[in-house]
N, C-alpha and C positions, 0 to 999 in steps of 0.2 A: 396547553400551558399558557398563562398570560404573558404577553410580550414584555411587560415590565420585569417579571421574574426571569424570563429568558435573557433579557439584556443585562440584568444584574449578575446573573451567573456567568455570562460571556465576559463581562468586564472583569470579574474575578479571575477567570481563566486566563484572560489576556495579561493580567498583572503579573503572572508568573513568567512571562517572556522577558528575559533579561535585557535584550536589545530592542528598543522601540523600532529600529529600522526594519525589523522582521514583521512588523505589523503594517500592512499596506492595503490599498484598495486597487483591485484589478478591474480595469474598465473605467468608464467616464462617469458613472453614477456615484455621487458623493454619499448617498445613503442606500446602498444596494439591498436587495431583498435577501440575499444569501450571505452567510458568514461561514468560513471554512477554517477549522483547526486541522493542521496537517504538518508534514515535515517534507522538506525538499527531497530527502533521500528515501523516504518511505515508499515502498512499492505500491501499496494500496492507495496512498495519497496521490501518487502519480496517475493512477487510473482515474480518480475523481477529477483531478486537475485537467486531464486530457479531455474528459467529457465536458467540463465547463468551458474549455477552449473551443471545442467543436460547436458548442451551443452559443458561443459568444455571450455568455452570461457574466455580468459584473458581480463581484463578490469582495467582501472584506477577507483578506488573507492573513492568517496567523501562522507563521512558519515556526514551529516549535523544535527545540533541541530534544531529541528522544533517546539520547544515550547519557546515562549517568556517568559521572567522572569523579576523580579524587582531587580535591583541592587542598590548600595548606591547612584548612580548618576541618578537614574531613570530607565525607562524600557530598557531592553536589547532585541533588536529584534531577532526573529528567524533568522537563517542564510539564509533561503530560501526566506526571504523578501527583501534582499538587491538588489539594482537595477541591477547589472550585471546578477544575476541569473534570475530575472524576465524578463529581456530583452531576455535571452535565451528561456524562456518559451513562450514569445510572438512570437518568431520566429517559434517555434514548433506549436503554436496555429494557425498560418497562414495556415499550412498544414492541420490541422484538420478542419478548416472552421466552427467552432461552435461559437455562441455568448458566452460571458462571463456568468459564473454562476450568477443567479439573485435572489437567495434565498437559503434556507437551507432545505434539505430533509434528511440528515444523510446518503445518499448514495454516492458512489464514481463515479457513472456513468457519463461520459462526454456525452454519446449519448443522455441521457434523461434529464440531469440536467445542461448541459453547461460546459464550460471550466474554470477551476480554474487556474488563472495566477500565483498564489503563492502557489505551492504545489510540492511535490515530488511523484514519481521519474521522472527523465529526462535522456534520453540516447542520447549520441552523437556517430554517426558512421562516423569516419573520412575517411574511404574508400569511402563511398557514399556521403560524405559532407552533412549529414542530422542530424537534431536534432529532437527527437521524444518524445512526451509527452503522458501520459495516459497509465497506466500499461497494460491495455488490448491490446492496439495497440503495445506497446513495445514487449510484449510477443509473439504476432503473428508475428511481424516483425523479431524477433530473430529466430523463428522457420523457417521462410521463407528463411533467408539468411544462416542458418546453419542447415542442415538436419541430421547431425551426431553428436554424437553417438546415439542420440535418436531423433525420430521424434514425436513431440507432437500434431501435427494436421495431421490426417491421410489423405492419398490421396483419399481413397474411399469416394465418395460423401455422402452416407448415414451415414457412421461413422463420417465423418467430421461435418455433420449437427448436429448430436447428441452431439459431443464435444462442438460445438459452442452454442448449447442450454444450456448446463451446464455453459459455460462461461457467457452467458447473465444472468442466474439465479444469479450467484455470483456477477455480476456487479450491481445488484439491491439490494444486501444485505445492510441493514442499519447499517453498521459497525460504522460509526461516532456517530450515535444516541446511540448505545450500549456502546461505550467507554466513551463518554462525558456526557451522560445523566443519571439521577437518576431515576431508576424505582420505581414507587410509592408503589408497593406491596412487591417486593423482590429484593432489590438492592444487588446483590451478588459480585459486584466488590471489589477488595482488598481495605482494609481501607486506605492504603497509597495512592492508586490511587484516591480514592474519595477526599482526602485532596488536592491533586494537582489540581484536576478538579474544586475545589471551586472558584479559582481565574483565571483559565486559559483563559477564554474568555475575562475577563477584560484586562489581559496582552496582549493578541493577538490584541485586538482592539486598545489599547493605542499604541502599537508598529506600527501598520499599519497607524494610524493617524499621528504619527511622521514621518513615511516614506512619507506619502502623502504631509505633509507640507514641508519636505526637498526637494521634487522633483516636486514642483508645476509648474515648467516651462516645464515639459516633459509630453506631452499629453498622450502618450502611458502608461507611468507609472501611471499617475493620474487615468486613466480609470481602470487599473489593480487593483490598491489599493482600489479604490472605490467599485469595484465589490467584492473584498475579504472582505471588511468591511461589506458590506450588508450580505454576507454569514455568517460571524462570529456573527453579531448581531442577525441574525435569529437563530443560534445555541444557543446563550445565552438565547433568549426568550423561546426556546422550551426544554431546558435541564431538566426542572422540570414539563413540561406539561404532565399531566397524560395520556390523550388520545393518545398523540403522542408517548410516551414511551411504552404504552401497544401495540399500533399498530406495533411498531418496533419489539417487542418481538413476537407478533403474526405472523408477516411476517416470522421470523426465524423459528417458529414452523411449519408453513405450508411448508416451503422449506425443512426442515429436514425430514418431513414425506414423502414428494415426493421423496427425495433422498433415503429413506429407501425402498420405493416401487421399485425404479429404480434398486437399488442394489440387491433386492430379485431375480431378473431375470438374474443378471450378475454373472458370475463365479468370485471367489476371485482371486486376491486381489483388483483389480481396477475396475473402472466403465465399462471398456471393457475387463474384464478378465486380461490377463497377459500384455496387452499393456498399458503402462503408458502414460497418455495424459495431455494436458493442463487443461482439466477439473479436473483431479486429483491434479495438482499443485494448482489450485485456491481453490478447496475445502479443500485441506490439510491446507493451510495457514489460511483459515477462520475457520476451525474447531479448530485449535490450539488457535486462538484468542478467540473463544467462551469458550473454556476450561479455558483460563486465566481469563476471566471475570466471572467465576463461573457458566457457563451455560451448562456444560457437563451433568447435570441431565436431560437436555432436550432430550437426546438420551438414557436414562435409559431403556425406553420401545421400543427402536428402535434397535434391535439386529444387523441388517445389517449395520447401521451407526456405531455402537460400534466396530464391526469387521473392518470396513473400516478405522476408526480412527487409530486403532492399526496397520494396515498395512501401512498407510501413514506415521506415525511418525517414522517408522523404515526405511523409505527411507532416505539415507544419506543426500540428498539435503534438504528435509523438516526438518529433525532433526536439521541440522545446521542453515538453514536460517529462519526457523519458530520457532521451539522449543527453541534452544539455544539463538537465537537472542532476543526472547521475554523475556526469563529469564534474560539475561544480560542487557537489555536496558529499561525495565519497572519496576515499583515498585514491590517488591516481592508478589507473589500470591501462597498460599499453594495449590491452585487448579492445579498447574503445576506439582506437585510431581508425579502424575500418568503417565505423559508423559516424564518426565526427564530421565527415564531409557533408553530411546532411545540413549542417548549420550554414553552409554556403549555398547549397543547391536546392534546399526545400522551397517550394513555391506554393502559393495559396491555391 
């Protein structure tokens, strides 16, 4: 795609960000190669920002508000629902070649669940004239184009296969179900978060329906908004569905127990000993989110996972882009107190 077109689309997407203070440059390059549309609280955005931190790559940062709300004049759409941003996503979707998401699973996986045309993160590489969606694809892409100062996907085929196995495990984690859904037996989410989630689907759907009406003459946007509405209606229908919520929690339990067994045979501190990998990035972000949601007791009897969490949050990249970002951008959770000490003790 021509860079002029990319820059025009990016400028349009940026214009939807209400507060210019959320448009910044990370690093010292005034005209960085990369531009990232993301959200501080977004789990998938945290994965990408952690990789950018590890790679020490400068980028233009566009921190978007991704929750719609109700204002005095009606619904206020999330910033990533605006047409210029969705058009950028659609360009990235052509490269992925997947059908739009057609339902709700609570998982972020594009590979198994389809492409969400109204989501973050989104990366632009101006040097390659490419726009890339899906956090898994973005992380792998960044590792391919920048191999220093840390290589997150090893060259050795066996080691790389194992890292990608962990990446696929994380890609199937039902993070959306855990964040938005109410568990019937033990809802450990922070009280303030539960309050926000009571109306979040209604606001999302109202905002998307308004966007659909306003862009009825654009077939691409119409298809994108319709797909997103189907997904969000599915989430609303399942947020209090007891079997669905129990299955999500059970899925996490199985994954954590498998992780504990994997770590038992691996030297500390990471999955592959001293070599920090993309598997560690993704597990680190997800384990922080589980802690935030009050689910750290799930590894009380998993000593290897507990050790692993402690090592991961002391990594400066994860401390900043997962722990600090979660504390700063989501409703307060007392469950984060045990991890917050990394902000004083993390070392490069």
